[in-house]
VEXRO-350025 format. One record per residue (C-alpha): residue in three letters; x, y, z; residue number from 0. Coordinates in steps of 0.001 Angstrom, whole numbers, plus 500000, padded with zeros to 6 digits. Example, Ala and Ser with C-alpha at 12.3 -4.5 7.8 and 13.67 -1.06 7.14 Angstrom:
2
REC residuo      u      v      w num
REC     ALA 512300 495500 507800   0
REC     SER 513670 498940 507140   1
! end
This chain:
107
REC residuo      u      v      w num
REC     MET 928491 869268 011510   0
REC     ALA 926470 871600 009333   1
REC     ALA 922753 872182 008841   2
REC     LYS 920209 873282 006279   3
REC     ILE 916725 874619 006957   4
REC     LYS 913756 875523 004815   5
REC     VAL 911205 877932 006274   6
REC     PRO 908709 880048 004309   7
REC     GLU 909603 883738 004398   8
REC     ARG 905965 884783 004863   9
REC     ALA 902718 883295 006108  10
REC     LYS 899251 884517 006978  11
REC     ARG 898279 884574 010649  12
REC     GLY 896862 881162 011582  13
REC     GLU 898326 879430 008529  14
REC     ILE 899972 876045 009046  15
REC     ILE 903462 876104 007526  16
REC     GLU 905902 873320 006764  17
REC     ILE 909399 873401 008242  18
REC     ARG 912266 871241 006950  19
REC     SER 915619 870696 008639  20
REC     LEU 918665 868617 007799  21
REC     ALA 921758 868045 009924  22
REC     ILE 924791 867078 007879  23
REC     HIS 926519 864636 010215  24
REC     ILE 928046 861171 009803  25
REC     MET 926199 859629 012796  26
REC     GLU 928755 856982 013788  27
REC     THR 926954 854391 015976  28
REC     GLY 929887 853102 018018  29
REC     PHE 929133 849526 016917  30
REC     ARG 931204 849484 013715  31
REC     HIS 934843 848368 013459  32
REC     ASP 937561 849984 011350  33
REC     ASN 939807 848101 008901  34
REC     VAL 942064 846804 011710  35
REC     GLY 939261 845700 014033  36
REC     ARG 939062 848678 016408  37
REC     ILE 935642 850020 017329  38
REC     VAL 934931 853354 015666  39
REC     PRO 933872 855687 018520  40
REC     ARG 930264 856750 018711  41
REC     HIS 929547 860238 017362  42
REC     ILE 925895 861110 016830  43
REC     VAL 923559 864076 016887  44
REC     ASP 921634 863288 020042  45
REC     THR 919195 866199 020327  46
REC     PHE 917372 868533 017988  47
REC     THR 915098 871394 019032  48
REC     CYS 913157 874062 017195  49
REC     GLU 911901 877182 018950  50
REC     TYR 909411 879679 017573  51
REC     LEU 909037 882977 019407  52
REC     GLY 911084 881570 022290  53
REC     LYS 908954 878434 022829  54
REC     THR 909923 874898 021874  55
REC     VAL 907634 873714 019062  56
REC     PHE 909512 870534 018110  57
REC     ALA 912111 868430 019904  58
REC     ALA 913710 865051 019265  59
REC     THR 916136 862796 021075  60
REC     LEU 918156 860688 018639  61
REC     HIS 919849 857334 019168  62
REC     PRO 922609 855372 017361  63
REC     ALA 920094 853674 015044  64
REC     VAL 919275 856999 013332  65
REC     ALA 920732 857317 009844  66
REC     ALA 923410 859807 008888  67
REC     ASN 922183 863334 008105  68
REC     PRO 918984 863338 010204  69
REC     TYR 916105 865036 008374  70
REC     PHE 912952 866361 010039  71
REC     VAL 909776 867759 008507  72
REC     PHE 907135 869215 010797  73
REC     HIS 904423 871863 010821  74
REC     LEU 903593 874858 012958  75
REC     ARG 900919 877533 013060  76
REC     ALA 902115 881028 012149  77
REC     GLU 900989 883278 015009  78
REC     ARG 903140 886378 014656  79
REC     SER 906359 887564 013052  80
REC     GLY 909538 886431 014710  81
REC     GLU 912507 884144 014868  82
REC     ILE 912541 880396 014419  83
REC     ARG 915681 878884 015936  84
REC     PHE 916995 875386 015266  85
REC     THR 919608 873713 017487  86
REC     TRP 921387 870398 016957  87
REC     ARG 923725 868952 019616  88
REC     ASP 926012 865970 019279  89
REC     ASP 927383 863662 021931  90
REC     LYS 930881 865163 021716  91
REC     GLY 929725 868662 022649  92
REC     GLY 929240 870011 019136  93
REC     VAL 926404 872502 018714  94
REC     ILE 925077 874174 015621  95
REC     THR 922309 876759 015558  96
REC     GLU 920467 878121 012548  97
REC     ARG 917882 880890 012539  98
REC     ALA 915137 882010 010187  99
REC     HIS 912750 884933 010335 100
REC     LEU 909075 884349 009617 101
REC     GLU 907030 887367 008568 102
REC     VAL 903369 886903 009525 103
REC     THR 900677 889025 007865 104
REC     ASP 896980 889414 008622 105
REC     PRO 894716 887148 006558 106
! end
C-alpha cells in the first residue's frame, strides 16, 4: 500500500482549502475466484482518517464494494499553522501514514 496527498502549502486564516488523498491499494473484495476456482482472500483498506492539529476532521469506513485506489476530496478551514496527518489502515494490519504541513497566515 502507498498513498498520495495534495495539500496547499499556505492558506489565509479562515480560508477553506481543498484536500485530496489517494490510497494505492488493490482492494480485493473476497468475492472473486482465481483461475482455478479458489476464492481470492479479502484485502481492503477499511479505514481512512485525516487529523488537523490533532483533531479528526475527516474519517471514512470502507467496505468491499469500494473500488481499488480509494480517492477522497474534502475541505477544511485553515485555522492555524500545523500538521495534517492522513492514516489508512487495511484489514490485514497494514498502516500507512502521510503528513503535510500547512502554513496559515493572517488575512
